[in-house]
C-alpha positions, 0 to 999 in steps of 0.5 A, spaced: 500 500 500 502 506 498 504 511 503 500 517 504 505 523 505 502 530 507 506 536 505 510 538 511 508 546 509 501 544 512 504 543 519 508 550 519 507 554 525 506 560 521 501 558 517 494 561 518 488 556 517 482 559 515 476 555 515 472 556 509 465 559 510 467 562 517 465 569 514 471 572 518 472 577 512 467 581 507 467 586 502 463 592 501 463 596 494 461 603 495 462 607 502 456 612 501 452 613 507 449 606 507 455 603 505 458 606 512 453 604 516 454 597 513 461 597 514 461 599 521 455 595 524 459 589 521 466 591 524 462 592 531 460 584 530 467 582 530 468 581 522 473 584 518 471 589 512 475 591 506 471 597 502 472 599 496 471 606 493 473 611 488 480 614 490 485 615 496 482 622 498 475 619 498 477 613 503 480 618 507 474 622 507 470 615 509 474 614 515 474 621 517 466 620 517 466 613 520 471 616 526 466 622 527 460 617 527 463 613 532 465 619 537 458 621 537 456 614 539 461 615 545 458 621 547 452 618 548 455 612 552 454 607 547 461 605 546 468 606 549 475 609 546 478 602 546 472 599 542 472 604 537 479 603 536 478 595 535 472 597 530 476 601 526 482 596 526 478 591 523 476 596 517 481 597 511 479 601 505 482 600 498 481 602 490 484 596 488 479 590 487 484 585 488 484 587 495 478 583 496 480 576 493 480 573 500 473 575 502 467 570 502 462 575 501 461 581 498 456 587 498 455 592 493 452 598 496 454 603 491 450 610 490 451 613 483 450 620 482 448 619 475 441 621 473 437 614 471 438 607 474 444 605 476 443 598 473 449 598 468 454 601 473 452 595 478 453 590 473 460 593 472 461 592 479 459 585 479 463 583 473 469 586 477 468 583 483 467 576 480 474 577 476 478 577 483 474 573 488 474 565 489 469 561 485 464 560 491 464 567 494 457 570 494 456 576 491 450 580 494 447 587 492 444 592 497 439 595 492 432 596 494 429 597 487 433 593 482 432 586 480 438 581 483 437 576 477 438 582 472 444 584 476 447 577 476 445 576 468 452 578 467 456 573 472 459 567 469 456 564 476 449 567 477 447 562 482 452 566 487 448 572 487 443 574 492 439 580 494 441 583 501 438 589 503 440 593 510 435 598 512 437 604 515 440 605 521 443 599 520 445 598 527 438 599 530 434 596 525 434 588 526 432 585 520 435 584 513 431 583 507 434 577 503 432 576 496 433 570 492 434 571 484 432 566 479 438 562 479 440 563 486 443 557 489 441 554 496 448 554 498 449 562 496 442 563 500 444 559 506 451 563 506 447 569 506 443 567 512 449 565 516 452 572 515 445 575 517 445 571 523 453 573 525 451 580 524 445 580 529 439 580 524 433 577 523 432 574 515 426 577 512 425 572 506 422 576 500 420 573 493 424 577 487 420 584 486 422 591 486 422 595 492 421 588 496 417 590 502 420 596 506 421 600 500 414 599 497 411 601 504 415 607 505 415 610 498 407 611 499 408 614 506 413 619 504 409 621 498 403 622 502 407 626 507 409 631 502 402 632 499 400 633 507 405 638 507 404 641 500 396 642 502 398 646 508 395 641 513 401 641 518 408 642 518 414 638 517 415 637 524 408 635 526 407 630 521 413 627 523 411 627 531 404 624 529 407 618 525 412 617 531 408 618 537 402 615 534 405 609 531 411 608 535 416 609 529 423 610 530 423 616 525 417 620 521 417 620 514 421 626 513 426 624 518 427 618 514 427 621 507 433 625 509 436 619 512 436 615 506 438 621 501 432 625 497 436 624 491 437 616 492 429 616 494 427 620 488 431 614 484 427 609 488 421 612 486 422 613 479 424 605 479 418 603 482 413 608 478 417 605 471 416 598 474 409 598 476 406 605 473 402 606 480 401 613 482 403 612 489 410 611 487 410 617 483 415 622 486 412 628 489 413 635 486 416 637 493 421 631 493 423 633 486 424 641 487 428 639 493 433 635 489 433 640 484 436 645 489 441 640 492 437 639 498 439 632 499 438 631 506 442 629 512 449 628 508 448 635 505 446 639 511 439 640 508 433 637 506 426 637 509 430 639 516 437 643 516 443 640 520 449 642 523 454 636 524 449 631 522 444 633 527 437 636 525 436 643 528 429 646 529 429 649 522 425 645 517 422 646 510 416 650 510 410 650 506 411 656 502 418 654 500 416 648 496 410 651 493 
């Protein structure tokens, strides 16, 4: 009988053995406001994160923004300085896709500022990711209104693609919407569910449909809030207070719109209206006017509310301003 000889390198003391499926390192493509929320939350859960953005300058801006976000949590006694250091040490920023080659799961979370749908940009990202990661790595998208099957159509292995939609704020909302595409494999789906549990999220299974659950529910509410404001029935603040105190919502519709980003919200509405053709998804003129004057919400310092260092002030848009 032939003697079984194992390579001596397998016993090397310096060799770091990483078991497949441990999800010890993941990647995020695009570090806008939602991308940053995902990055920070995943790192808080003890998982290493490599994020890709467009330039070294942008990467510095992202780290500065995340540092500021964590400082705000520290000021509320929600975090210690040592915990903050640990979170940031698990995060790496890069412009090079080859740096994510060892990641077992990738989350595409780009926020294209170009007008119209971002489907083609996202497809390009999917192809770049597939060219560098392992054959069994999972590629997901945080898209709310585009179809994962369409994004996966450019992949050589479309069965690896899954929709994984985080809701904002990612550190407080305890669910993720998980969407299987037409060709998503059982293994890919189960890996995404495992990851969701690792980052302390409950999986909400969704059949493939633009908007999933949350976005399709939120868009008509925000549109109706805009209609009430435009009619002069109540102020921005009073409409938000009513929805929070009467229904127990974390945010009012205008607060939510500002957090999402009014330009991003407008894209959601346009995508849903194009898909379903229903009036409830047609963007309110109020929203369009604010986007035209670059009032994009919290990240721009002004939306329905005005912000100082990311914190809403008492100043809001008035009925007269949007008519």
